[in-house]
Backbone atoms as SQL, in Angstrom:
CREATE TABLE atoms (id INTEGER PRIMARY KEY, chain TEXT, resi INTEGER, resn TEXT, atom TEXT, x REAL, y REAL, z REAL);
INSERT INTO atoms VALUES
  (1, 'A', 1, 'MET', 'N', 11.719, -20.943, -1.852),
  (2, 'A', 1, 'MET', 'CA', 11.989, -21.108, -3.420),
  (3, 'A', 1, 'MET', 'C', 10.609, -21.461, -4.414),
  (4, 'A', 2, 'GLY', 'N', 10.147, -21.183, -5.547),
  (5, 'A', 2, 'GLY', 'CA', 8.650, -21.378, -5.808),
  (6, 'A', 2, 'GLY', 'C', 8.320, -22.867, -6.526),
  (7, 'A', 3, 'LEU', 'N', 7.538, -22.882, -6.353),
  (8, 'A', 3, 'LEU', 'CA', 6.935, -24.452, -6.545),
  (9, 'A', 3, 'LEU', 'C', 5.760, -24.557, -7.688),
  (10, 'A', 4, 'GLY', 'N', 5.722, -25.696, -7.716),
  (11, 'A', 4, 'GLY', 'CA', 4.561, -25.601, -8.944),
  (12, 'A', 4, 'GLY', 'C', 4.094, -26.671, -8.513),
  (13, 'A', 5, 'LEU', 'N', 3.152, -26.602, -9.981),
  (14, 'A', 5, 'LEU', 'CA', 2.003, -28.246, -9.476),
  (15, 'A', 5, 'LEU', 'C', 3.185, -29.495, -10.164),
  (16, 'A', 6, 'ASP', 'N', 2.002, -30.773, -9.720),
  (17, 'A', 6, 'ASP', 'CA', 2.989, -31.773, -10.573),
  (18, 'A', 6, 'ASP', 'C', 1.851, -31.920, -11.571),
  (19, 'A', 7, 'ARG', 'N', 2.044, -33.357, -11.915),
  (20, 'A', 7, 'ARG', 'CA', 1.881, -33.855, -13.114),
  (21, 'A', 7, 'ARG', 'C', -0.046, -34.015, -12.532),
  (22, 'A', 8, 'ARG', 'N', -0.426, -34.138, -11.546),
  (23, 'A', 8, 'ARG', 'CA', -1.289, -35.055, -10.795),
  (24, 'A', 8, 'ARG', 'C', -2.224, -33.367, -10.251),
  (25, 'A', 9, 'GLY', 'N', -1.445, -32.279, -11.020),
  (26, 'A', 9, 'GLY', 'CA', -2.243, -31.205, -10.405),
  (27, 'A', 9, 'GLY', 'C', -2.504, -30.688, -9.043),
  (28, 'A', 10, 'GLN', 'N', -1.494, -31.520, -8.609),
  (29, 'A', 10, 'GLN', 'CA', -0.963, -31.037, -6.986),
  (30, 'A', 10, 'GLN', 'C', 0.493, -30.598, -6.854),
  (31, 'A', 11, 'LEU', 'N', 0.181, -29.541, -5.069),
  (32, 'A', 11, 'LEU', 'CA', 1.630, -28.697, -5.116),
  (33, 'A', 11, 'LEU', 'C', 2.067, -29.384, -5.133),
  (34, 'A', 12, 'THR', 'N', 3.745, -29.052, -5.011),
  (35, 'A', 12, 'THR', 'CA', 5.006, -30.075, -4.939),
  (36, 'A', 12, 'THR', 'C', 5.861, -29.292, -3.596),
  (37, 'A', 13, 'THR', 'N', 6.469, -29.642, -3.136),
  (38, 'A', 13, 'THR', 'CA', 7.111, -29.763, -2.248),
  (39, 'A', 13, 'THR', 'C', 8.722, -28.881, -2.301),
  (40, 'A', 14, 'PRO', 'N', 9.231, -28.634, -1.088),
  (41, 'A', 14, 'PRO', 'CA', 10.218, -27.886, -0.891),
  (42, 'A', 14, 'PRO', 'C', 11.178, -29.179, -1.481),
  (43, 'A', 15, 'PRO', 'N', 12.477, -29.879, -1.456),
  (44, 'A', 15, 'PRO', 'CA', 13.403, -30.727, -0.970),
  (45, 'A', 15, 'PRO', 'C', 13.465, -31.003, -0.467),
  (46, 'A', 16, 'MET', 'N', 13.325, -32.811, 0.020),
  (47, 'A', 16, 'MET', 'CA', 14.146, -33.084, 1.884),
  (48, 'A', 16, 'MET', 'C', 15.232, -32.788, 1.631),
  (49, 'A', 17, 'ASP', 'N', 16.126, -32.805, 1.241),
  (50, 'A', 17, 'ASP', 'CA', 16.917, -32.448, 1.954),
  (51, 'A', 17, 'ASP', 'C', 17.556, -31.029, 1.835),
  (52, 'A', 18, 'LYS', 'N', 16.117, -29.959, 2.133),
  (53, 'A', 18, 'LYS', 'CA', 16.429, -28.664, 2.217),
  (54, 'A', 18, 'LYS', 'C', 15.800, -29.020, 3.460),
  (55, 'A', 19, 'PRO', 'N', 15.548, -29.091, 4.488),
  (56, 'A', 19, 'PRO', 'CA', 14.190, -29.379, 5.079),
  (57, 'A', 19, 'PRO', 'C', 13.905, -27.755, 5.916),
  (58, 'A', 20, 'ARG', 'N', 15.257, -27.385, 6.204),
  (59, 'A', 20, 'ARG', 'CA', 15.052, -25.521, 6.543),
  (60, 'A', 20, 'ARG', 'C', 14.271, -24.534, 5.481),
  (61, 'A', 21, 'LEU', 'N', 13.914, -25.033, 4.412),
  (62, 'A', 21, 'LEU', 'CA', 13.009, -23.829, 3.284),
  (63, 'A', 21, 'LEU', 'C', 11.819, -23.931, 2.649),
  (64, 'A', 22, 'ALA', 'N', 10.993, -22.964, 3.136),
  (65, 'A', 22, 'ALA', 'CA', 9.891, -23.374, 2.783),
  (66, 'A', 22, 'ALA', 'C', 9.572, -22.735, 1.047),
  (67, 'A', 23, 'GLY', 'N', 8.305, -23.050, 0.310),
  (68, 'A', 23, 'GLY', 'CA', 8.685, -23.016, -0.408),
  (69, 'A', 23, 'GLY', 'C', 7.137, -22.252, -1.263),
  (70, 'A', 24, 'TRP', 'N', 7.069, -21.244, -1.783),
  (71, 'A', 24, 'TRP', 'CA', 6.089, -20.282, -2.933),
  (72, 'A', 24, 'TRP', 'C', 5.360, -20.880, -3.664),
  (73, 'A', 25, 'TYR', 'N', 3.849, -21.131, -3.970),
  (74, 'A', 25, 'TYR', 'CA', 3.263, -21.275, -5.281),
  (75, 'A', 25, 'TYR', 'C', 3.426, -20.325, -6.176),
  (76, 'A', 26, 'ARG', 'N', 4.567, -20.015, -6.486),
  (77, 'A', 26, 'ARG', 'CA', 4.716, -19.262, -7.833),
  (78, 'A', 26, 'ARG', 'C', 3.632, -19.584, -8.716),
  (79, 'A', 27, 'GLY', 'N', 2.654, -20.201, -9.008),
  (80, 'A', 27, 'GLY', 'CA', 1.646, -19.665, -9.917),
  (81, 'A', 27, 'GLY', 'C', 0.305, -19.084, -9.302),
  (82, 'A', 28, 'GLY', 'N', 0.800, -18.604, -7.524),
  (83, 'A', 28, 'GLY', 'CA', -0.825, -17.259, -7.516),
  (84, 'A', 28, 'GLY', 'C', 0.078, -15.861, -6.663),
  (85, 'A', 29, 'PRO', 'N', -0.554, -15.117, -6.189),
  (86, 'A', 29, 'PRO', 'CA', -0.039, -14.123, -5.262),
  (87, 'A', 29, 'PRO', 'C', 1.372, -14.607, -4.279),
  (88, 'A', 30, 'ALA', 'N', 2.465, -13.689, -4.481),
  (89, 'A', 30, 'ALA', 'CA', 3.426, -13.317, -3.531),
  (90, 'A', 30, 'ALA', 'C', 2.631, -12.942, -2.244),
  (91, 'A', 31, 'PRO', 'N', 3.603, -13.354, -1.074),
  (92, 'A', 31, 'PRO', 'CA', 2.643, -13.162, -0.113),
  (93, 'A', 31, 'PRO', 'C', 2.689, -11.115, 0.009),
  (94, 'A', 32, 'GLY', 'N', 2.076, -10.601, 0.590),
  (95, 'A', 32, 'GLY', 'CA', 1.660, -8.944, 0.427),
  (96, 'A', 32, 'GLY', 'C', 0.976, -8.967, -0.591),
  (97, 'A', 33, 'GLU', 'N', 0.392, -9.395, -1.643),
  (98, 'A', 33, 'GLU', 'CA', 0.063, -9.461, -2.637),
  (99, 'A', 33, 'GLU', 'C', -1.632, -9.426, -2.290),
  (100, 'A', 34, 'ALA', 'N', -1.850, -9.520, -3.244),
  (101, 'A', 34, 'ALA', 'CA', -3.625, -8.939, -3.207),
  (102, 'A', 34, 'ALA', 'C', -3.839, -10.567, -3.422),
  (103, 'A', 35, 'GLY', 'N', -4.955, -11.578, -2.731),
  (104, 'A', 35, 'GLY', 'CA', -5.407, -12.761, -3.034),
  (105, 'A', 35, 'GLY', 'C', -4.387, -13.834, -2.197),
  (106, 'A', 36, 'THR', 'N', -4.367, -15.179, -2.473),
  (107, 'A', 36, 'THR', 'CA', -4.056, -16.389, -1.713),
  (108, 'A', 36, 'THR', 'C', -2.677, -16.568, -1.471),
  (109, 'A', 37, 'ALA', 'N', -2.079, -15.766, -1.331),
  (110, 'A', 37, 'ALA', 'CA', -0.006, -16.403, -0.447),
  (111, 'A', 37, 'ALA', 'C', -0.166, -17.897, -0.488),
  (112, 'A', 38, 'VAL', 'N', 0.287, -19.154, -0.944),
  (113, 'A', 38, 'VAL', 'CA', 0.556, -20.009, -0.319),
  (114, 'A', 38, 'VAL', 'C', 1.613, -20.530, -0.356),
  (115, 'A', 39, 'VAL', 'N', 2.115, -20.741, 0.919),
  (116, 'A', 39, 'VAL', 'CA', 4.097, -21.460, 1.142),
  (117, 'A', 39, 'VAL', 'C', 3.797, -22.956, 2.146),
  (118, 'A', 40, 'VAL', 'N', 4.465, -23.587, 1.393),
  (119, 'A', 40, 'VAL', 'CA', 4.423, -24.634, 1.954),
  (120, 'A', 40, 'VAL', 'C', 5.998, -25.366, 2.383),
  (121, 'A', 41, 'GLY', 'N', 5.605, -25.826, 3.175),
  (122, 'A', 41, 'GLY', 'CA', 7.038, -26.806, 4.006),
  (123, 'A', 41, 'GLY', 'C', 7.061, -27.885, 5.052),
  (124, 'A', 42, 'HIS', 'N', 7.898, -28.562, 5.277),
  (125, 'A', 42, 'HIS', 'CA', 8.054, -29.614, 5.952),
  (126, 'A', 42, 'HIS', 'C', 7.790, -29.888, 7.054),
  (127, 'A', 43, 'LEU', 'N', 7.263, -30.314, 7.939),
  (128, 'A', 43, 'LEU', 'CA', 6.751, -30.706, 8.990),
  (129, 'A', 43, 'LEU', 'C', 8.299, -31.432, 9.720),
  (130, 'A', 44, 'ASP', 'N', 9.179, -32.314, 9.053),
  (131, 'A', 44, 'ASP', 'CA', 9.982, -33.615, 9.705),
  (132, 'A', 44, 'ASP', 'C', 10.392, -34.212, 8.478),
  (133, 'A', 45, 'THR', 'N', 11.819, -34.410, 8.867),
  (134, 'A', 45, 'THR', 'CA', 12.519, -35.175, 7.366),
  (135, 'A', 45, 'THR', 'C', 12.988, -36.574, 8.722),
  (136, 'A', 46, 'ARG', 'N', 13.645, -37.218, 7.788),
  (137, 'A', 46, 'ARG', 'CA', 14.979, -38.552, 9.005),
  (138, 'A', 46, 'ARG', 'C', 15.718, -38.330, 9.755),
  (139, 'A', 47, 'SER', 'N', 16.108, -36.781, 9.463),
  (140, 'A', 47, 'SER', 'CA', 17.044, -36.046, 10.174),
  (141, 'A', 47, 'SER', 'C', 16.520, -35.066, 11.398),
  (142, 'A', 48, 'GLY', 'N', 15.053, -34.990, 11.800),
  (143, 'A', 48, 'GLY', 'CA', 15.031, -33.969, 12.355),
  (144, 'A', 48, 'GLY', 'C', 13.752, -32.750, 12.025),
  (145, 'A', 49, 'PRO', 'N', 13.008, -32.272, 12.866),
  (146, 'A', 49, 'PRO', 'CA', 12.284, -31.245, 12.914),
  (147, 'A', 49, 'PRO', 'C', 12.646, -30.388, 11.369),
  (148, 'A', 50, 'ALA', 'N', 11.530, -30.031, 11.042),
  (149, 'A', 50, 'ALA', 'CA', 12.008, -28.832, 9.590),
  (150, 'A', 50, 'ALA', 'C', 11.571, -28.015, 9.996),
  (151, 'A', 51, 'VAL', 'N', 11.707, -26.974, 8.981),
  (152, 'A', 51, 'VAL', 'CA', 10.866, -25.515, 9.059),
  (153, 'A', 51, 'VAL', 'C', 9.909, -25.057, 9.342),
  (154, 'A', 52, 'PHE', 'N', 9.238, -26.297, 9.412),
  (155, 'A', 52, 'PHE', 'CA', 7.081, -26.137, 10.163),
  (156, 'A', 52, 'PHE', 'C', 6.546, -26.524, 11.306),
  (157, 'A', 53, 'ALA', 'N', 8.347, -27.352, 11.198),
  (158, 'A', 53, 'ALA', 'CA', 7.776, -28.159, 12.716),
  (159, 'A', 53, 'ALA', 'C', 6.436, -27.867, 14.132),
  (160, 'A', 54, 'GLY', 'N', 6.549, -26.880, 13.886),
  (161, 'A', 54, 'GLY', 'CA', 5.601, -25.966, 15.371),
  (162, 'A', 54, 'GLY', 'C', 4.499, -25.460, 14.372),
  (163, 'A', 55, 'LEU', 'N', 3.805, -25.822, 13.602),
  (164, 'A', 55, 'LEU', 'CA', 3.010, -24.898, 12.468),
  (165, 'A', 55, 'LEU', 'C', 1.884, -24.828, 13.700),
  (166, 'A', 56, 'SER', 'N', 1.591, -25.960, 13.846),
  (167, 'A', 56, 'SER', 'CA', 0.425, -27.040, 14.005),
  (168, 'A', 56, 'SER', 'C', -0.262, -26.354, 15.466),
  (169, 'A', 57, 'THR', 'N', 0.954, -25.219, 16.489),
  (170, 'A', 57, 'THR', 'CA', 0.790, -24.320, 17.285),
  (171, 'A', 57, 'THR', 'C', 1.063, -23.102, 17.767),
  (172, 'A', 58, 'LEU', 'N', 0.611, -23.032, 16.522),
  (173, 'A', 58, 'LEU', 'CA', -0.271, -21.501, 16.486),
  (174, 'A', 58, 'LEU', 'C', -0.671, -21.222, 16.520),
  (175, 'A', 59, 'LYS', 'N', -1.548, -20.430, 16.962),
  (176, 'A', 59, 'LYS', 'CA', -3.224, -19.688, 17.816),
  (177, 'A', 59, 'LYS', 'C', -3.434, -18.830, 17.014),
  (178, 'A', 60, 'PRO', 'N', -4.326, -18.236, 17.055),
  (179, 'A', 60, 'PRO', 'CA', -5.651, -16.969, 16.584),
  (180, 'A', 60, 'PRO', 'C', -5.324, -16.143, 16.345),
  (181, 'A', 61, 'GLY', 'N', -4.822, -14.996, 16.406),
  (182, 'A', 61, 'GLY', 'CA', -4.266, -13.373, 16.282),
  (183, 'A', 61, 'GLY', 'C', -2.336, -13.596, 17.307),
  (184, 'A', 62, 'GLN', 'N', -1.574, -15.140, 16.271),
  (185, 'A', 62, 'GLN', 'CA', -0.177, -14.521, 16.313),
  (186, 'A', 62, 'GLN', 'C', -0.140, -14.737, 15.529),
  (187, 'A', 63, 'PRO', 'N', 1.074, -13.063, 15.484),
  (188, 'A', 63, 'PRO', 'CA', 1.643, -12.831, 13.972),
  (189, 'A', 63, 'PRO', 'C', 2.610, -13.324, 13.633),
  (190, 'A', 64, 'VAL', 'N', 2.613, -13.888, 12.102),
  (191, 'A', 64, 'VAL', 'CA', 3.086, -14.870, 11.374),
  (192, 'A', 64, 'VAL', 'C', 4.283, -13.366, 9.947),
  (193, 'A', 65, 'GLU', 'N', 5.589, -13.646, 10.606),
  (194, 'A', 65, 'GLU', 'CA', 6.068, -12.930, 8.978),
  (195, 'A', 65, 'GLU', 'C', 6.273, -13.562, 8.022),
  (196, 'A', 66, 'ALA', 'N', 6.685, -12.825, 6.485),
  (197, 'A', 66, 'ALA', 'CA', 7.022, -13.317, 5.616),
  (198, 'A', 66, 'ALA', 'C', 8.072, -12.453, 5.294),
  (199, 'A', 67, 'ARG', 'N', 9.041, -13.171, 4.985),
  (200, 'A', 67, 'ARG', 'CA', 10.090, -12.443, 3.872),
  (201, 'A', 67, 'ARG', 'C', 9.825, -12.152, 2.522),
  (202, 'A', 68, 'ARG', 'N', 9.983, -10.756, 1.973),
  (203, 'A', 68, 'ARG', 'CA', 9.611, -11.134, 0.098),
  (204, 'A', 68, 'ARG', 'C', 11.171, -10.735, -0.606),
  (205, 'A', 69, 'ALA', 'N', 10.874, -11.617, -1.306),
  (206, 'A', 69, 'ALA', 'CA', 11.762, -10.887, -2.857),
  (207, 'A', 69, 'ALA', 'C', 12.483, -9.469, -2.795),
  (208, 'A', 70, 'ASP', 'N', 11.327, -8.667, -2.454),
  (209, 'A', 70, 'ASP', 'CA', 12.205, -6.969, -2.415),
  (210, 'A', 70, 'ASP', 'C', 13.035, -6.725, -0.824),
  (211, 'A', 71, 'GLY', 'N', 13.490, -7.277, 0.072),
  (212, 'A', 71, 'GLY', 'CA', 13.723, -7.113, 1.425),
  (213, 'A', 71, 'GLY', 'C', 12.515, -6.673, 2.096),
  (214, 'A', 72, 'ARG', 'N', 11.278, -6.684, 1.963),
  (215, 'A', 72, 'ARG', 'CA', 10.610, -6.053, 2.830),
  (216, 'A', 72, 'ARG', 'C', 9.490, -7.307, 3.558),
  (217, 'A', 73, 'THR', 'N', 8.699, -7.248, 4.119),
  (218, 'A', 73, 'THR', 'CA', 8.469, -8.024, 5.437),
  (219, 'A', 73, 'THR', 'C', 6.849, -8.123, 5.145),
  (220, 'A', 74, 'ALA', 'N', 6.158, -9.032, 4.753),
  (221, 'A', 74, 'ALA', 'CA', 4.724, -9.252, 4.720),
  (222, 'A', 74, 'ALA', 'C', 4.754, -9.634, 6.367),
  (223, 'A', 75, 'VAL', 'N', 3.595, -8.852, 7.384),
  (224, 'A', 75, 'VAL', 'CA', 3.141, -9.466, 8.423),
  (225, 'A', 75, 'VAL', 'C', 1.932, -9.948, 8.033),
  (226, 'A', 76, 'TYR', 'N', 1.959, -10.993, 8.891),
  (227, 'A', 76, 'TYR', 'CA', -0.451, -11.996, 8.579),
  (228, 'A', 76, 'TYR', 'C', -0.407, -12.387, 10.169),
  (229, 'A', 77, 'THR', 'N', -1.410, -11.918, 10.785),
  (230, 'A', 77, 'THR', 'CA', -2.351, -12.201, 11.562),
  (231, 'A', 77, 'THR', 'C', -3.024, -13.802, 11.477),
  (232, 'A', 78, 'VAL', 'N', -3.146, -15.022, 12.293),
  (233, 'A', 78, 'VAL', 'CA', -3.811, -16.242, 12.104),
  (234, 'A', 78, 'VAL', 'C', -4.342, -15.527, 12.226),
  (235, 'A', 79, 'ASP', 'N', -5.803, -16.867, 11.903),
  (236, 'A', 79, 'ASP', 'CA', -7.509, -16.574, 11.595),
  (237, 'A', 79, 'ASP', 'C', -7.981, -17.360, 12.220),
  (238, 'A', 80, 'ALA', 'N', -7.186, -19.161, 11.894),
  (239, 'A', 80, 'ALA', 'CA', -7.359, -20.314, 11.883),
  (240, 'A', 80, 'ALA', 'C', -5.773, -21.411, 11.865),
  (241, 'A', 81, 'VAL', 'N', -6.111, -22.076, 12.159),
  (242, 'A', 81, 'VAL', 'CA', -5.112, -23.173, 11.488),
  (243, 'A', 81, 'VAL', 'C', -6.053, -24.493, 12.335),
  (244, 'A', 82, 'ARG', 'N', -6.102, -25.440, 10.678),
  (245, 'A', 82, 'ARG', 'CA', -7.148, -26.491, 10.754),
  (246, 'A', 82, 'ARG', 'C', -6.474, -28.078, 10.149),
  (247, 'A', 83, 'MET', 'N', -6.992, -29.020, 10.272),
  (248, 'A', 83, 'MET', 'CA', -5.765, -30.175, 10.442),
  (249, 'A', 83, 'MET', 'C', -7.401, -31.187, 9.167),
  (250, 'A', 84, 'TYR', 'N', -6.694, -31.464, 8.400),
  (251, 'A', 84, 'TYR', 'CA', -7.358, -32.258, 7.010),
  (252, 'A', 84, 'TYR', 'C', -6.970, -32.989, 7.047),
  (253, 'A', 85, 'GLU', 'N', -7.492, -34.449, 6.722),
  (254, 'A', 85, 'GLU', 'CA', -7.111, -35.175, 6.122),
  (255, 'A', 85, 'GLU', 'C', -6.936, -35.472, 4.180),
  (256, 'A', 86, 'LYS', 'N', -5.963, -36.067, 3.424),
  (257, 'A', 86, 'LYS', 'CA', -4.782, -35.046, 2.330),
  (258, 'A', 86, 'LYS', 'C', -6.136, -36.606, 1.769),
  (259, 'A', 87, 'ALA', 'N', -7.021, -36.571, 1.471),
  (260, 'A', 87, 'ALA', 'CA', -7.704, -37.154, 1.138),
  (261, 'A', 87, 'ALA', 'C', -8.929, -36.685, 0.820),
  (262, 'A', 88, 'ARG', 'N', -9.707, -35.852, 1.912),
  (263, 'A', 88, 'ARG', 'CA', -10.491, -35.196, 1.684),
  (264, 'A', 88, 'ARG', 'C', -10.433, -33.958, 1.950),
  (265, 'A', 89, 'PHE', 'N', -9.301, -33.071, 1.636),
  (266, 'A', 89, 'PHE', 'CA', -8.858, -32.267, 1.176),
  (267, 'A', 89, 'PHE', 'C', -9.478, -31.105, 1.377),
  (268, 'A', 90, 'PRO', 'N', -9.526, -30.140, 1.766),
  (269, 'A', 90, 'PRO', 'CA', -10.836, -28.661, 0.859),
  (270, 'A', 90, 'PRO', 'C', -10.488, -27.662, 0.194),
  (271, 'A', 91, 'SER', 'N', -9.815, -28.200, -1.301),
  (272, 'A', 91, 'SER', 'CA', -8.913, -26.854, -1.776),
  (273, 'A', 91, 'SER', 'C', -9.708, -25.648, -2.453),
  (274, 'A', 92, 'GLN', 'N', -10.770, -26.189, -2.918),
  (275, 'A', 92, 'GLN', 'CA', -11.095, -24.899, -2.878),
  (276, 'A', 92, 'GLN', 'C', -11.386, -23.773, -1.639),
  (277, 'A', 93, 'GLU', 'N', -11.443, -23.937, -0.236),
  (278, 'A', 93, 'GLU', 'CA', -11.509, -23.547, 0.858),
  (279, 'A', 93, 'GLU', 'C', -10.184, -23.081, 1.505),
  (280, 'A', 94, 'VAL', 'N', -8.898, -24.050, 0.728),
  (281, 'A', 94, 'VAL', 'CA', -8.124, -23.668, 1.086),
  (282, 'A', 94, 'VAL', 'C', -7.289, -22.840, 0.119),
  (283, 'A', 95, 'TYR', 'N', -7.012, -22.794, -1.309),
  (284, 'A', 95, 'TYR', 'CA', -6.432, -21.808, -2.427),
  (285, 'A', 95, 'TYR', 'C', -7.455, -20.920, -2.902),
  (286, 'A', 96, 'SER', 'N', -8.743, -21.204, -2.728),
  (287, 'A', 96, 'SER', 'CA', -9.324, -19.467, -3.308),
  (288, 'A', 96, 'SER', 'C', -8.671, -18.216, -3.326),
  (289, 'A', 97, 'ALA', 'N', -9.114, -17.259, -3.811),
  (290, 'A', 97, 'ALA', 'CA', -9.036, -15.379, -3.252),
  (291, 'A', 97, 'ALA', 'C', -9.414, -15.247, -3.130),
  (292, 'A', 98, 'ARG', 'N', -9.431, -14.195, -1.546),
  (293, 'A', 98, 'ARG', 'CA', -10.613, -13.412, -0.932),
  (294, 'A', 98, 'ARG', 'C', -10.073, -12.128, -1.751),
  (295, 'A', 99, 'ASN', 'N', -10.829, -10.567, -1.152),
  (296, 'A', 99, 'ASN', 'CA', -10.697, -9.897, -1.132),
  (297, 'A', 99, 'ASN', 'C', -10.439, -9.480, -0.823),
  (298, 'A', 100, 'ARG', 'N', -9.289, -9.702, 0.700),
  (299, 'A', 100, 'ARG', 'CA', -8.031, -9.312, 1.234),
  (300, 'A', 100, 'ARG', 'C', -6.979, -9.568, 0.944),
  (301, 'A', 101, 'PRO', 'N', -5.447, -9.700, 1.059),
  (302, 'A', 101, 'PRO', 'CA', -4.457, -10.548, 0.919),
  (303, 'A', 101, 'PRO', 'C', -4.482, -11.594, 2.255),
  (304, 'A', 102, 'GLU', 'N', -4.360, -12.656, 1.874),
  (305, 'A', 102, 'GLU', 'CA', -4.618, -13.529, 2.689),
  (306, 'A', 102, 'GLU', 'C', -2.804, -14.275, 2.756),
  (307, 'A', 103, 'LEU', 'N', -2.957, -15.286, 3.156),
  (308, 'A', 103, 'LEU', 'CA', -1.585, -16.524, 3.906),
  (309, 'A', 103, 'LEU', 'C', -2.293, -17.637, 3.977),
  (310, 'A', 104, 'ARG', 'N', -1.522, -18.786, 3.187),
  (311, 'A', 104, 'ARG', 'CA', -1.846, -20.045, 3.666),
  (312, 'A', 104, 'ARG', 'C', -0.659, -20.853, 4.422),
  (313, 'A', 105, 'LEU', 'N', 0.106, -21.721, 4.982),
  (314, 'A', 105, 'LEU', 'CA', 0.982, -21.516, 5.468),
  (315, 'A', 105, 'LEU', 'C', 0.600, -23.605, 5.495),
  (316, 'A', 106, 'ILE', 'N', 1.210, -24.535, 4.554),
  (317, 'A', 106, 'ILE', 'CA', 0.401, -25.542, 5.397),
  (318, 'A', 106, 'ILE', 'C', 1.831, -26.546, 4.806),
  (319, 'A', 107, 'THR', 'N', 1.240, -27.902, 5.636),
  (320, 'A', 107, 'THR', 'CA', 2.638, -28.791, 6.092),
  (321, 'A', 107, 'THR', 'C', 2.212, -30.465, 6.504),
  (322, 'A', 108, 'CYS', 'N', 1.912, -31.580, 6.827),
  (323, 'A', 108, 'CYS', 'CA', 2.074, -32.902, 6.583),
  (324, 'A', 108, 'CYS', 'C', 1.855, -32.329, 8.160),
  (325, 'A', 109, 'GLY', 'N', 0.802, -33.534, 8.505),
  (326, 'A', 109, 'GLY', 'CA', 0.483, -33.673, 9.898),
  (327, 'A', 109, 'GLY', 'C', -0.563, -34.636, 10.600),
  (328, 'A', 110, 'GLY', 'N', -1.012, -35.395, 11.574),
  (329, 'A', 110, 'GLY', 'CA', -1.814, -36.079, 12.279),
  (330, 'A', 110, 'GLY', 'C', -0.552, -37.551, 12.620),
  (331, 'A', 111, 'VAL', 'N', -1.476, -38.564, 11.844),
  (332, 'A', 111, 'VAL', 'CA', -1.264, -40.148, 11.926),
  (333, 'A', 111, 'VAL', 'C', 0.136, -40.589, 11.142),
  (334, 'A', 112, 'TYR', 'N', 1.198, -41.044, 11.266),
  (335, 'A', 112, 'TYR', 'CA', 2.164, -41.294, 10.379),
  (336, 'A', 112, 'TYR', 'C', 2.301, -42.251, 10.044),
  (337, 'A', 113, 'ASP', 'N', 1.993, -43.564, 8.654),
  (338, 'A', 113, 'ASP', 'CA', 2.114, -44.844, 8.015),
  (339, 'A', 113, 'ASP', 'C', 3.417, -44.714, 7.406),
  (340, 'A', 114, 'LYS', 'N', 4.886, -45.091, 8.070),
  (341, 'A', 114, 'LYS', 'CA', 6.178, -45.143, 7.652),
  (342, 'A', 114, 'LYS', 'C', 5.475, -45.832, 6.173),
  (343, 'A', 115, 'LYS', 'N', 4.481, -46.755, 5.266),
  (344, 'A', 115, 'LYS', 'CA', 4.424, -46.792, 3.315),
  (345, 'A', 115, 'LYS', 'C', 3.783, -46.013, 2.743),
  (346, 'A', 116, 'THR', 'N', 2.766, -45.202, 3.639),
  (347, 'A', 116, 'THR', 'CA', 1.799, -43.786, 2.927),
  (348, 'A', 116, 'THR', 'C', 2.711, -42.379, 3.231),
  (349, 'A', 117, 'GLY', 'N', 3.227, -42.004, 4.689),
  (350, 'A', 117, 'GLY', 'CA', 3.717, -41.038, 4.722),
  (351, 'A', 117, 'GLY', 'C', 2.699, -40.743, 6.328),
  (352, 'A', 118, 'TYR', 'N', 2.379, -38.795, 6.091),
  (353, 'A', 118, 'TYR', 'CA', 1.120, -38.078, 7.389),
  (354, 'A', 118, 'TYR', 'C', 0.054, -38.534, 6.803),
  (355, 'A', 119, 'GLN', 'N', -1.033, -38.586, 7.121),
  (356, 'A', 119, 'GLN', 'CA', -2.714, -38.263, 6.676),
  (357, 'A', 119, 'GLN', 'C', -2.835, -37.731, 6.637),
  (358, 'A', 120, 'SER', 'N', -2.891, -36.546, 7.172),
  (359, 'A', 120, 'SER', 'CA', -3.462, -34.962, 7.031),
  (360, 'A', 120, 'SER', 'C', -2.515, -34.281, 6.487),
  (361, 'A', 121, 'ASN', 'N', -2.723, -32.872, 6.560),
  (362, 'A', 121, 'ASN', 'CA', -2.171, -31.661, 6.056),
  (363, 'A', 121, 'ASN', 'C', -2.640, -30.769, 7.435),
  (364, 'A', 122, 'VAL', 'N', -1.808, -29.969, 8.061),
  (365, 'A', 122, 'VAL', 'CA', -1.944, -28.791, 9.198),
  (366, 'A', 122, 'VAL', 'C', -1.864, -27.222, 7.976),
  (367, 'A', 123, 'VAL', 'N', -2.924, -26.837, 8.397),
  (368, 'A', 123, 'VAL', 'CA', -3.194, -25.477, 6.781),
  (369, 'A', 123, 'VAL', 'C', -3.451, -24.330, 7.856),
  (370, 'A', 124, 'VAL', 'N', -2.420, -23.063, 8.348),
  (371, 'A', 124, 'VAL', 'CA', -2.782, -22.228, 8.632),
  (372, 'A', 124, 'VAL', 'C', -2.974, -20.851, 8.044),
  (373, 'A', 125, 'PHE', 'N', -4.458, -20.350, 8.257),
  (374, 'A', 125, 'PHE', 'CA', -4.846, -19.130, 7.769),
  (375, 'A', 125, 'PHE', 'C', -5.025, -17.992, 8.276),
  (376, 'A', 126, 'ALA', 'N', -4.664, -16.863, 7.392),
  (377, 'A', 126, 'ALA', 'CA', -3.827, -15.967, 7.930),
  (378, 'A', 126, 'ALA', 'C', -4.584, -15.002, 7.344),
  (379, 'A', 127, 'HIS', 'N', -4.292, -13.256, 7.754),
  (380, 'A', 127, 'HIS', 'CA', -4.864, -12.612, 7.135),
  (381, 'A', 127, 'HIS', 'C', -3.651, -11.042, 7.223),
  (382, 'A', 128, 'LEU', 'N', -3.575, -10.666, 5.653),
  (383, 'A', 128, 'LEU', 'CA', -2.458, -9.453, 5.626),
  (384, 'A', 128, 'LEU', 'C', -2.640, -8.257, 6.893),
  (385, 'A', 129, 'THR', 'N', -1.502, -8.245, 7.706),
  (386, 'A', 129, 'THR', 'CA', -2.193, -7.017, 8.777),
  (387, 'A', 129, 'THR', 'C', -1.059, -5.791, 8.279),
  (388, 'A', 130, 'LYS', 'N', 0.398, -5.727, 7.699),
  (389, 'A', 130, 'LYS', 'CA', 1.227, -4.662, 7.508),
  (390, 'A', 130, 'LYS', 'C', 2.496, -4.875, 7.013),
  (391, 'A', 131, 'THR', 'N', 3.055, -4.180, 5.896),
  (392, 'A', 131, 'THR', 'CA', 4.419, -4.648, 5.652),
  (393, 'A', 131, 'THR', 'C', 5.459, -4.052, 5.509),
  (394, 'A', 132, 'TYR', 'N', 6.304, -3.457, 5.999),
  (395, 'A', 132, 'TYR', 'CA', 7.576, -2.579, 6.540),
  (396, 'A', 132, 'TYR', 'C', 8.400, -3.241, 5.184);
């Protein structure tokens, strides 16, 4: 699903009642296009694991596939997996365009607080390897 920005200029997330759904930031490139495509999904919900439950276990060199709206699949190779405190999230590093097609997968992570939620975000950095 397409995602936008909220009133504070922060990226929205897919609905909590659809834990298996990931969302793509529609203000940027789609997966497989030039630039940095951003995809966001939940780590978990009250009902259990969600679409990005295993995101933090990805390792550099592993492939990640993104199905495109045109029916093709963009294949990316993981470059790095990093965790950032939400209060110190490096927007420029995560969202800025590069000289090649790249992908960012983002979910929550770190310590969970019942009042404020997860304190960090897990970000996967990957680059396009092929499209089929």
